[in-house]
Backbone as a chain_set.jsonl record, in Angstrom:
{"seq": "MRLRQATLSLGFCWIAFFPGAASPQMPSAPARLIVLSSPQGATILIDGQSTGQATPKTFVVAPRTYKVSLFGAGGNSACATPAVVTLASGQSKTVNCATNGWTIQ", "coords": {"N": [[-46.982, 1.276, 21.626], [-45.274, 0.498, 23.685], [-43.653, -1.335, 22.359], [-42.324, 0.356, 20.625], [-40.785, 1.903, 22.408], [-39.053, -0.075, 23.374], [-37.667, -0.719, 21.053], [-36.357, 1.723, 20.518], [-34.743, 1.86, 22.802], [-33.068, -0.381, 22.444], [-31.781, 0.408, 20.099], [-30.381, 2.681, 20.996], [-28.644, 1.492, 22.86], [-27.127, -0.111, 21.135], [-25.746, 1.848, 19.592], [-24.363, 3.12, 21.65], [-22.558, 1.129, 22.486], [-21.303, 0.342, 20.147], [-20.097, 2.593, 18.498], [-18.946, 3.075, 15.978], [-20.592, 1.806, 14.207], [-22.69, 3.487, 13.777], [-21.973, 5.446, 12.0], [-20.934, 5.581, 8.621], [-17.782, 4.331, 7.454], [-15.186, 5.779, 5.599], [-13.426, 4.383, 2.873], [-9.864, 3.856, 2.629], [-7.828, 6.057, 0.709], [-6.23, 5.114, -2.326], [-2.692, 4.438, -2.713], [0.367, 5.391, -4.418], [2.97, 3.609, -5.856], [6.001, 3.972, -7.203], [8.333, 2.474, -9.231], [11.654, 2.428, -10.16], [14.637, 1.831, -12.124], [18.136, 1.787, -12.875], [20.164, 0.462, -15.143], [17.042, 0.521, -17.049], [14.334, -1.93, -17.12], [14.394, -4.034, -15.305], [12.898, -6.817, -13.649], [10.133, -6.569, -11.475], [9.594, -7.31, -8.092], [7.226, -7.557, -5.541], [6.848, -7.772, -2.178], [8.14, -10.235, -2.327], [6.897, -11.543, -4.426], [6.644, -11.988, -7.902], [5.686, -9.389, -10.055], [5.356, -9.476, -12.702], [5.944, -7.318, -14.16], [8.11, -4.763, -15.518], [10.728, -2.377, -14.793], [10.577, 1.033, -15.917], [7.812, 1.478, -13.658], [4.537, 2.241, -12.443], [2.564, 1.563, -9.674], [-0.721, 1.271, -8.406], [-1.687, 1.041, -5.196], [-2.807, -0.441, -2.071], [-2.713, 1.414, 0.992], [0.039, 0.653, 2.967], [2.877, -1.227, 4.238], [5.486, -2.184, 2.063], [7.767, -4.538, 0.52], [10.136, -4.077, -1.828], [11.8, -5.477, -4.548], [14.204, -6.246, -7.142], [14.972, -8.11, -10.156], [16.965, -9.596, -12.77], [17.453, -8.148, -16.048], [18.73, -4.937, -15.744], [18.527, -5.001, -12.985], [20.709, -4.757, -10.196], [23.599, -5.655, -8.19], [23.797, -3.842, -6.129], [21.297, -3.457, -5.209], [20.448, -5.751, -3.948], [19.292, -6.296, -1.492], [15.934, -6.015, -0.406], [13.995, -2.994, -0.804], [12.292, -1.281, 1.724], [9.187, 0.086, 1.909], [6.884, 2.343, 3.165], [3.622, 3.307, 2.726], [1.211, 5.822, 3.038], [-2.317, 6.582, 3.089], [-3.303, 7.913, 0.023], [-0.741, 8.749, -0.583], [2.313, 9.129, -2.518], [5.238, 7.418, -3.468], [8.564, 7.091, -4.674], [10.708, 4.527, -5.554], [14.009, 3.883, -6.314], [16.412, 2.038, -7.966], [19.727, 2.263, -8.266], [23.221, 2.425, -9.239], [24.431, 2.94, -6.804], [22.757, 1.834, -4.925], [19.5, 1.642, -3.262], [17.211, 4.367, -3.469], [14.724, 6.256, -1.853], [12.032, 8.271, -2.366]], "CA": [[-46.133, 2.257, 22.257], [-44.265, -0.209, 24.44], [-42.733, -1.912, 21.387], [-41.507, 1.449, 20.104], [-39.812, 2.241, 23.444], [-38.064, -1.147, 23.411], [-36.846, -0.569, 19.86], [-35.496, 2.889, 20.735], [-33.752, 1.506, 23.821], [-32.086, -1.266, 21.826], [-30.997, 1.213, 19.163], [-29.467, 3.507, 21.778], [-27.609, 0.612, 23.407], [-26.25, -0.504, 20.034], [-24.893, 2.988, 19.271], [-23.486, 3.382, 22.792], [-21.502, 0.123, 22.552], [-20.659, 0.22, 18.838], [-20.277, 3.897, 17.867], [-18.545, 3.035, 14.577], [-21.694, 1.29, 13.407], [-23.652, 4.551, 13.53], [-21.537, 6.274, 10.878], [-20.153, 4.793, 7.666], [-16.371, 4.675, 7.381], [-14.704, 5.962, 4.24], [-12.258, 3.554, 2.592], [-8.61, 4.574, 2.442], [-7.475, 6.41, -0.665], [-5.087, 4.32, -2.756], [-1.37, 5.063, -2.751], [1.102, 5.103, -5.654], [4.33, 3.116, -5.683], [6.704, 4.122, -8.474], [9.566, 1.692, -9.156], [12.591, 2.764, -11.229], [15.978, 1.241, -12.025], [19.101, 2.245, -13.861], [19.35, 0.648, -16.344], [15.644, 0.09, -16.992], [14.026, -3.272, -17.6], [14.455, -5.06, -14.261], [11.608, -7.371, -13.225], [9.773, -6.057, -10.143], [8.954, -8.179, -7.111], [6.661, -6.865, -4.382], [6.663, -8.745, -1.09], [8.672, -11.523, -2.755], [6.115, -12.103, -5.532], [6.849, -11.304, -9.168], [4.514, -8.664, -10.563], [5.297, -9.642, -14.148], [6.174, -5.997, -14.728], [9.502, -4.318, -15.51], [10.923, -0.951, -14.544], [9.877, 1.803, -14.885], [6.405, 1.091, -13.504], [3.77, 2.832, -11.347], [1.517, 0.689, -9.151], [-1.712, 1.84, -7.494], [-1.711, 0.012, -4.152], [-3.421, -0.107, -0.78], [-1.721, 1.964, 1.915], [0.664, -0.256, 3.921], [4.308, -1.374, 4.015], [5.846, -3.117, 0.999], [9.174, -4.833, 0.256], [10.316, -4.041, -3.275], [13.1, -5.943, -5.023], [14.318, -6.357, -8.595], [15.903, -9.108, -10.676], [17.08, -9.634, -14.22], [18.029, -6.996, -16.751], [18.535, -3.674, -15.036], [18.758, -5.193, -11.556], [22.146, -4.841, -9.929], [23.895, -6.183, -6.857], [23.646, -2.777, -5.13], [19.907, -3.508, -4.734], [20.151, -7.135, -3.609], [18.389, -6.267, -0.335], [14.706, -5.298, -0.769], [13.682, -1.678, -0.24], [11.064, -1.31, 2.516], [8.491, 1.339, 1.643], [5.592, 2.47, 3.835], [2.78, 4.285, 2.052], [-0.024, 6.233, 3.709], [-3.447, 6.821, 2.206], [-3.138, 9.019, -0.902], [0.672, 9.114, -0.72], [3.123, 8.58, -3.61], [6.676, 7.308, -3.211], [9.366, 6.534, -5.749], [11.893, 3.762, -5.173], [14.893, 3.851, -7.469], [17.606, 1.214, -7.819], [20.829, 2.763, -9.095], [24.491, 1.759, -8.941], [24.796, 3.137, -5.391], [21.73, 1.232, -4.063], [18.126, 2.152, -3.301], [16.787, 5.664, -2.94], [13.273, 6.334, -1.696], [11.599, 9.676, -2.29]], "C": [[-44.979, 1.572, 22.98], [-43.199, -0.817, 23.508], [-41.789, -0.833, 20.837], [-40.44, 1.854, 21.126], [-38.699, 1.184, 23.488], [-37.131, -1.029, 22.213], [-35.884, 0.597, 20.008], [-34.402, 2.577, 21.752], [-32.669, 0.609, 23.241], [-31.195, -0.503, 20.856], [-29.987, 2.077, 19.892], [-28.332, 2.666, 22.348], [-26.618, 0.211, 22.32], [-25.267, 0.615, 19.704], [-23.92, 3.271, 20.41], [-22.312, 2.4, 22.831], [-20.718, -0.034, 21.255], [-20.792, 1.534, 18.069], [-19.876, 3.919, 16.393], [-19.661, 2.562, 13.667], [-22.698, 2.374, 13.052], [-23.254, 5.404, 12.336], [-20.7, 5.429, 9.924], [-18.705, 5.269, 7.638], [-15.969, 4.766, 5.915], [-13.501, 5.042, 4.018], [-11.021, 4.423, 2.395], [-8.406, 4.893, 0.971], [-6.281, 5.556, -1.081], [-3.803, 5.133, -2.739], [-0.719, 4.694, -4.083], [2.538, 4.723, -5.307], [4.996, 3.125, -7.052], [8.057, 3.429, -8.339], [10.408, 1.986, -10.399], [13.879, 1.971, -11.044], [16.853, 1.84, -13.119], [20.149, 1.151, -14.023], [17.928, 0.12, -16.148], [15.506, -1.364, -17.415], [14.124, -4.382, -16.574], [13.044, -5.53, -13.91], [11.358, -7.001, -11.771], [9.098, -7.136, -9.322], [8.433, -7.291, -5.977], [6.305, -7.93, -3.36], [7.056, -10.155, -1.532], [7.945, -12.174, -3.915], [6.363, -11.299, -6.802], [5.555, -10.629, -9.603], [4.325, -8.906, -12.053], [5.532, -8.338, -14.89], [7.656, -5.638, -14.631], [9.557, -2.814, -15.255], [11.048, -0.205, -15.865], [8.397, 1.421, -14.843], [5.792, 1.807, -12.298], [2.656, 1.869, -10.962], [0.566, 1.512, -8.285], [-1.988, 0.747, -6.471], [-2.486, 0.501, -2.928], [-2.344, 0.471, 0.142], [-1.269, 0.923, 2.932], [2.161, -0.304, 3.631], [4.568, -2.474, 2.987], [7.347, -3.342, 0.987], [9.318, -4.966, -1.25], [11.712, -4.554, -3.607], [13.032, -6.122, -6.536], [15.189, -7.549, -8.963], [15.919, -9.025, -12.189], [17.7, -8.376, -14.784], [17.715, -5.711, -16.01], [18.693, -3.801, -13.543], [20.253, -5.266, -11.314], [22.378, -5.25, -8.489], [23.768, -5.119, -5.769], [22.24, -2.799, -4.527], [19.482, -4.937, -4.405], [19.194, -7.231, -2.425], [17.13, -5.486, -0.713], [14.614, -3.921, -0.095], [12.358, -1.805, 0.508], [10.421, 0.066, 2.41], [7.147, 1.321, 2.352], [4.825, 3.615, 3.185], [1.526, 4.555, 2.857], [-1.107, 6.446, 2.649], [-3.203, 8.06, 1.342], [-1.698, 9.417, -1.191], [1.301, 8.457, -1.95], [4.564, 8.526, -3.162], [7.331, 6.644, -4.402], [10.533, 5.783, -5.145], [12.721, 3.581, -6.427], [16.13, 3.03, -7.139], [18.651, 1.722, -8.804], [22.111, 2.064, -8.657], [24.918, 1.909, -7.484], [23.744, 2.583, -4.429], [20.378, 1.906, -4.219], [18.064, 3.597, -2.819], [15.272, 5.653, -2.899], [12.909, 7.801, -1.513], [10.101, 9.752, -2.216]], "O": [[-43.836, 2.02, 22.893], [-42.009, -0.814, 23.823], [-40.606, -1.087, 20.613], [-39.301, 2.122, 20.744], [-37.526, 1.53, 23.627], [-35.923, -1.222, 22.351], [-34.71, 0.474, 19.658], [-33.257, 2.992, 21.576], [-31.485, 0.81, 23.51], [-29.989, -0.742, 20.797], [-28.844, 2.195, 19.449], [-27.176, 3.089, 22.32], [-25.409, 0.194, 22.553], [-24.073, 0.358, 19.552], [-22.768, 3.627, 20.16], [-21.194, 2.789, 23.171], [-19.579, -0.501, 21.275], [-21.528, 1.591, 17.083], [-20.422, 4.714, 15.628], [-19.672, 2.885, 12.479], [-23.483, 2.202, 12.119], [-24.116, 6.027, 11.716], [-19.854, 4.649, 10.362], [-18.431, 6.461, 7.779], [-16.363, 3.935, 5.096], [-12.642, 4.935, 4.894], [-11.13, 5.595, 2.035], [-8.763, 4.105, 0.095], [-5.4, 5.299, -0.26], [-3.831, 6.363, -2.749], [-1.189, 3.801, -4.788], [3.224, 5.426, -4.565], [4.605, 2.377, -7.948], [8.838, 3.751, -7.443], [9.952, 1.82, -11.53], [14.176, 1.498, -9.947], [16.368, 2.328, -14.139], [20.951, 0.937, -13.114], [17.65, -0.626, -15.208], [16.423, -1.954, -17.985], [13.958, -5.553, -16.916], [12.108, -4.731, -13.879], [12.254, -7.103, -10.933], [8.162, -7.793, -9.776], [9.128, -6.385, -5.518], [5.557, -8.866, -3.645], [6.407, -11.137, -1.173], [8.336, -13.257, -4.352], [6.301, -10.07, -6.784], [4.474, -11.215, -9.531], [3.275, -8.588, -12.612], [5.341, -8.262, -16.104], [8.369, -6.147, -13.766], [8.587, -2.086, -15.467], [11.57, -0.754, -16.836], [7.806, 1.083, -15.869], [6.44, 1.961, -11.263], [1.896, 1.413, -11.817], [1.012, 2.361, -7.512], [-2.459, -0.336, -6.818], [-2.774, 1.688, -2.78], [-1.186, 0.057, 0.075], [-2.086, 0.373, 3.67], [2.66, 0.505, 2.849], [3.961, -3.544, 3.03], [8.118, -2.469, 1.386], [8.715, -5.84, -1.874], [12.696, -4.114, -3.012], [11.953, -6.146, -7.129], [16.047, -7.959, -8.181], [15.017, -8.463, -12.81], [18.385, -7.633, -14.081], [16.559, -5.438, -15.687], [18.97, -2.805, -12.875], [20.988, -5.79, -12.15], [21.465, -5.198, -7.664], [23.643, -5.464, -4.594], [22.014, -2.229, -3.459], [18.315, -5.298, -4.557], [18.374, -8.147, -2.363], [17.237, -4.401, -1.284], [15.09, -3.721, 1.022], [11.404, -2.378, -0.018], [11.022, 1.078, 2.77], [6.357, 0.396, 2.166], [5.314, 4.742, 3.104], [0.856, 3.626, 3.307], [-0.819, 6.482, 1.453], [-2.925, 9.137, 1.869], [-1.462, 10.338, -1.973], [0.885, 7.379, -2.373], [5.065, 9.468, -2.547], [6.759, 5.769, -5.051], [11.269, 6.326, -4.321], [12.21, 3.178, -7.472], [16.815, 3.295, -6.151], [18.48, 1.622, -10.019], [22.073, 1.196, -7.785], [25.687, 1.09, -6.98], [23.827, 2.838, -3.227], [20.14, 2.643, -5.175], [18.767, 3.993, -1.89], [14.616, 5.114, -3.791], [13.416, 8.478, -0.618], [9.541, 10.846, -2.147]]}, "num_chains": 1, "name": "protein.A"}
């Protein structure tokens, strides 16, 4: 009986100090990042790293902030500065590089 009381007391203390441990947390839903360019065929870089993919392309990504840039065929000087895109859980955004620069929708 005494051992059972001690176990219950420890369990209560654990939950009182670490309430997140009592319930499982759901992982964030992925987000979608759609990258377009006019003309098509530009190589896509995300956070300065080449993806090996060309426009148009849809990426399924973790929700956070990304820097998207393009180079090569289809990339133009109007989009020399990376587009900064923040995606929330389950959100979709389209970044488009056209002759007048980046648009984010």
